[in-house]
C-alpha positions as CSV (number, residue, x, y, z in Angstrom):
1,X,76.4,127.8,136.8
2,X,76.5,126.4,133.2
3,X,76.9,122.7,132.6
4,X,80.4,122.1,131.2
5,X,79.1,119.1,129.2
6,X,76.4,121.1,127.5
7,X,77.0,121.9,123.8
8,X,77.2,125.7,123.2
9,X,74.2,126.9,121.2
10,X,76.5,128.8,118.8
11,X,78.2,125.7,117.5
12,X,77.1,124.2,114.1
13,X,74.5,121.5,114.1
14,X,75.9,118.1,114.9
15,X,75.3,115.4,112.3
16,X,72.6,112.8,113.2
17,X,74.3,109.4,113.1
18,X,72.0,107.9,110.4
19,X,73.2,110.7,108.0
20,X,76.8,109.7,108.7
21,X,76.1,106.0,108.3
22,X,74.4,106.6,104.9
23,X,77.4,108.6,103.7
24,X,79.9,106.1,105.0
25,X,78.1,103.2,103.5
26,X,78.1,104.9,100.1
27,X,81.8,105.8,100.3
28,X,84.4,103.7,98.5
29,X,85.3,100.8,100.8
30,X,82.5,102.0,103.2
31,X,81.8,100.1,106.3
32,X,78.4,99.4,107.7
33,X,77.8,100.4,111.3
34,X,75.1,99.4,113.8
35,X,75.0,101.7,116.8
36,X,72.9,104.4,118.6
37,X,73.5,108.1,118.8
38,X,74.1,107.9,122.6
39,X,76.9,105.4,121.9
40,X,78.6,107.8,119.5
41,X,81.5,110.0,120.3
42,X,82.1,113.5,119.2
43,X,85.0,116.0,119.3
44,X,85.5,119.6,118.3
45,X,87.8,120.7,115.5
46,X,88.6,124.0,113.9
47,X,85.9,123.3,111.3
48,X,83.1,122.4,113.8
49,X,81.9,119.1,115.2
50,X,82.7,115.7,113.8
51,X,80.3,112.9,114.5
52,X,82.4,109.8,115.2
53,X,81.4,106.1,115.2
54,X,82.0,104.3,118.6
55,X,85.3,102.7,119.3
56,X,83.6,100.1,121.5
57,X,80.9,97.5,120.6
58,X,81.8,97.4,116.9
59,X,79.2,95.8,114.6
60,X,79.8,92.2,113.6
61,X,79.5,93.6,110.1
62,X,82.8,95.4,110.5
63,X,86.2,93.7,110.6
64,X,88.5,94.1,113.6
65,X,90.9,96.1,111.4
66,X,88.1,98.3,110.1
67,X,86.9,99.2,113.6
68,X,90.3,100.2,114.8
69,X,89.8,103.9,113.7
70,X,87.7,105.9,116.1
71,X,87.1,108.6,113.6
72,X,85.8,106.7,110.6
73,X,85.2,103.1,111.8
74,X,87.4,101.8,109.0
75,X,85.5,103.5,106.2
76,X,88.3,105.8,105.4
77,X,85.9,108.8,105.3
78,X,83.9,111.0,107.7
79,X,81.7,114.0,107.6
80,X,82.2,117.5,109.2
81,X,79.1,118.7,110.9
82,X,79.3,122.3,109.6
83,X,76.5,124.7,108.6
84,X,74.8,124.3,105.2
85,X,76.6,127.3,103.8
86,X,80.0,125.9,104.7
87,X,82.0,124.8,101.6
88,X,82.7,121.4,103.2
89,X,79.0,120.7,104.1
90,X,78.0,117.2,103.0
91,X,81.5,116.4,101.6
92,X,83.3,113.2,102.7
93,X,86.6,114.0,104.3
94,X,89.4,111.4,104.0
95,X,90.7,109.9,107.2
96,X,94.4,109.3,107.4
97,X,94.1,105.9,109.0
98,X,95.3,102.4,108.2
99,X,92.0,101.6,106.4
100,X,92.3,104.5,104.1
101,X,96.0,103.8,103.4
102,X,95.0,100.3,102.4
103,X,92.4,101.6,100.1
104,X,94.9,104.0,98.5
105,X,97.5,101.1,98.2
106,X,94.9,99.1,96.3
107,X,94.1,102.0,94.0
108,X,97.8,102.6,93.4
109,X,98.4,99.0,92.4
110,X,95.5,99.1,90.0
111,X,96.7,102.4,88.4
112,X,100.1,100.8,88.0
113,X,98.6,97.9,86.1
114,X,96.6,100.3,83.9
115,X,99.6,102.5,83.1
116,X,101.8,99.5,82.2
117,X,104.9,100.8,80.5
118,X,103.9,104.3,81.4
119,X,103.9,103.7,85.2
120,X,107.3,105.4,85.7
121,X,106.5,108.5,83.6
122,X,106.8,111.8,85.3
123,X,107.2,115.4,84.3
124,X,110.9,115.2,85.1
125,X,111.4,112.3,82.8
126,X,109.8,114.1,79.9
127,X,112.7,115.1,77.7
128,X,112.3,118.7,76.7
129,X,115.7,118.7,75.0
130,X,115.1,115.6,72.9
131,X,115.9,115.6,69.2
132,X,113.1,117.0,67.0
133,X,113.1,116.7,63.3
134,X,111.2,119.1,61.0
135,X,107.9,117.7,60.0
136,X,104.8,118.4,57.9
137,X,101.6,119.1,59.9
138,X,98.3,119.5,58.0
139,X,100.1,120.4,54.8
140,X,102.4,123.0,56.4
141,X,106.1,122.8,57.2
142,X,106.8,122.7,61.0
143,X,110.3,123.7,62.0
144,X,112.2,122.0,64.9
145,X,112.2,125.3,66.8
146,X,108.4,125.8,66.4
147,X,107.8,122.2,67.6
148,X,110.0,122.8,70.6
149,X,107.9,125.8,71.6
150,X,104.7,123.7,71.4
151,X,106.3,120.9,73.4
152,X,107.5,123.2,76.2
153,X,104.1,124.8,76.4
154,X,102.3,121.4,76.6
155,X,104.7,120.3,79.4
156,X,104.1,123.6,81.3
157,X,100.3,123.5,81.0
158,X,100.0,119.9,81.9
159,X,102.2,120.4,85.0
160,X,100.1,123.3,86.1
161,X,96.8,121.4,85.5
162,X,98.2,118.5,87.6
163,X,98.6,120.9,90.6
164,X,95.0,122.1,90.4
165,X,92.8,119.9,88.1
166,X,89.9,122.0,86.8
167,X,87.4,120.8,84.2
168,X,88.8,118.7,81.3
169,X,92.1,118.5,79.5
170,X,92.2,117.5,75.9
171,X,95.7,116.7,74.6
172,X,96.0,116.1,70.9
173,X,98.8,115.9,68.4
174,X,101.0,113.6,66.3
175,X,101.8,110.0,67.0
176,X,104.8,109.8,69.4
177,X,104.6,113.4,70.4
178,X,104.4,112.5,74.2
179,X,100.7,112.9,74.9
180,X,100.4,109.7,76.8
181,X,103.6,110.4,78.7
182,X,102.2,113.8,80.0
183,X,98.8,112.1,80.8
184,X,100.7,109.4,82.8
185,X,102.7,112.1,84.6
186,X,99.5,113.8,85.7
187,X,98.1,110.4,86.8
188,X,101.2,109.7,89.0
189,X,101.2,113.2,90.4
190,X,97.5,113.0,91.4
191,X,97.8,109.5,92.8
192,X,100.7,110.7,95.0
193,X,98.3,113.5,96.2
194,X,95.9,110.9,97.4
195,X,93.5,110.9,94.5
196,X,91.8,107.8,93.0
197,X,93.0,107.8,89.4
198,X,91.9,105.6,86.5
199,X,93.9,105.3,83.2
200,X,92.1,103.5,80.4
201,X,92.8,103.3,76.7
202,X,89.6,103.7,74.7
203,X,90.1,100.6,72.7
204,X,90.4,98.5,75.8
205,X,87.4,100.2,77.3
206,X,85.2,99.4,74.2
207,X,86.5,95.8,74.3
208,X,85.8,95.4,78.0
209,X,82.3,96.8,77.5
210,X,81.7,94.2,74.8
211,X,82.9,91.4,77.0
212,X,80.9,92.7,79.9
213,X,77.5,92.4,78.2
214,X,77.2,88.7,79.1
215,X,78.6,89.0,82.6
216,X,76.6,92.1,83.4
217,X,79.7,94.0,84.5
218,X,79.6,96.8,82.0
219,X,77.4,99.2,84.0
220,X,79.5,98.6,87.2
221,X,82.7,99.4,85.3
222,X,81.2,102.7,83.9
223,X,80.0,103.6,87.4
224,X,83.6,103.0,88.7
225,X,85.0,105.3,86.0
226,X,82.4,108.0,86.8
227,X,83.2,107.9,90.5
228,X,87.0,108.2,90.4
229,X,88.7,111.5,91.2
230,X,90.5,111.7,87.9
231,X,89.8,109.7,84.7
232,X,92.2,109.5,81.8
233,X,90.9,108.2,78.5
234,X,93.9,107.5,76.3
235,X,94.0,107.3,72.5
236,X,90.5,108.4,71.5
237,X,90.0,108.1,67.8
238,X,87.1,109.1,65.5
239,X,86.8,105.5,64.2
240,X,86.0,104.3,67.7
241,X,83.0,106.6,68.1
242,X,81.8,105.6,64.6
243,X,82.2,101.9,65.5
244,X,80.0,102.0,68.6
245,X,77.6,104.8,67.5
246,X,75.0,102.3,66.4
247,X,75.2,99.8,69.3
248,X,74.5,99.8,73.0
249,X,78.1,100.7,73.9
250,X,77.6,104.3,72.7
251,X,75.0,104.7,75.4
252,X,77.6,103.8,78.1
253,X,80.2,106.1,76.6
254,X,77.6,108.9,76.4
255,X,76.7,108.4,80.0
256,X,80.4,108.4,81.0
257,X,81.0,111.7,79.2
258,X,77.9,113.3,80.5
259,X,78.3,112.4,84.2
260,X,82.0,113.4,84.3
261,X,81.5,116.9,82.8
262,X,82.1,118.5,86.2
263,X,84.9,116.1,87.2
264,X,88.6,116.2,86.2
265,X,89.0,114.2,83.1
266,X,91.8,113.9,80.5
267,X,91.5,112.7,76.9
268,X,94.4,112.1,74.6
269,X,93.9,111.8,70.8
270,X,95.6,112.2,67.5
271,X,92.7,114.3,66.3
272,X,91.3,117.7,67.4
273,X,87.9,117.3,69.1
274,X,86.1,118.8,66.2
275,X,87.5,116.1,63.9
276,X,86.4,113.1,66.0
277,X,83.0,112.7,64.4
278,X,82.3,111.7,60.8
279,X,80.1,114.2,58.9
280,X,76.5,113.2,59.2
281,X,77.0,111.1,62.3
282,X,74.7,113.1,64.6
283,X,75.3,111.1,67.8
284,X,79.1,111.2,67.5
285,X,79.0,114.9,66.5
286,X,77.0,115.7,69.6
287,X,79.4,113.8,71.8
288,X,82.5,115.4,70.2
289,X,80.9,118.9,70.7
290,X,80.3,118.1,74.3
291,X,84.0,117.1,74.8
292,X,85.2,120.3,73.0
293,X,83.0,122.5,75.1
294,X,84.2,121.0,78.4
295,X,88.0,120.8,77.8
296,X,91.1,123.0,77.8
297,X,93.0,122.1,74.7
298,X,96.7,121.3,74.6
299,X,98.1,120.9,71.0
300,X,101.2,118.9,70.3
301,X,102.1,119.1,66.6
302,X,105.5,117.4,67.2
303,X,107.3,114.8,65.2
304,X,107.4,111.3,66.7
305,X,110.2,110.8,69.1
306,X,110.0,107.0,68.6
307,X,110.8,107.3,64.9
308,X,113.8,109.6,65.6
309,X,115.1,107.2,68.2
310,X,114.7,104.3,65.8
311,X,116.6,106.2,63.0
312,X,119.5,107.0,65.4
313,X,119.7,103.4,66.7
């Protein structure tokens, strides 16, 4: 007669606890755990076995609140013990517990601060029927009807990207066209889906990097921006790349771009990616080429809504 407590041989390999601990400790808001494998609990799910940290004898390194969740011990994340070929192998799974909700609340508050006046922007609040005046774009006349087509296309593409962020999105066009509004709408949609989103204007990023050289915080800030689920760099200008091309900040920007090539990232700019670098600036040209190669392009050659609103006031 078989032992009912014996694990079936056909089930996937269970995670060794040290593997889980290392993953939990490296996760955002991760908790440290001191325990043994025999003390650990496990349970079966549709996806396989989940190694869980113990609900009893919590480590003194964990707070009482953090240890309240049996599944993640307050880390907000856990690992599925699935075969190597499984798509979720080695991926941290979010735990819908109080600890994770507190982490999300903190990220939400931070995103609200970063968005500022854009915090309330959504796709629904983007006015597709707003007044549009004829304008000149790159020496050519652009009718109101043509601009409205570009605006509707930009809105549709950004909304689709927000549902399934893949690769990069590069939104460029005239001042006041609504680029930052659409980027903020994506940020809010992704934040509501439980993602960690950062929204940073490039000018502020460069100023913060300069200020961080004395405090030693610049590398940590870049690491935070690399690690988030979605990064939005707002208002990138060619002059900014030229400004930092010859100092140590360019190395940080270069690292940020390189290490986020396979992570959802949005850049807004008044320039096309090919126009970001000054001729002969090899470093800036290489960086601009990398951006252009990684991104889907949304073009918004649309007259400034702010100027029309001011004229009508």
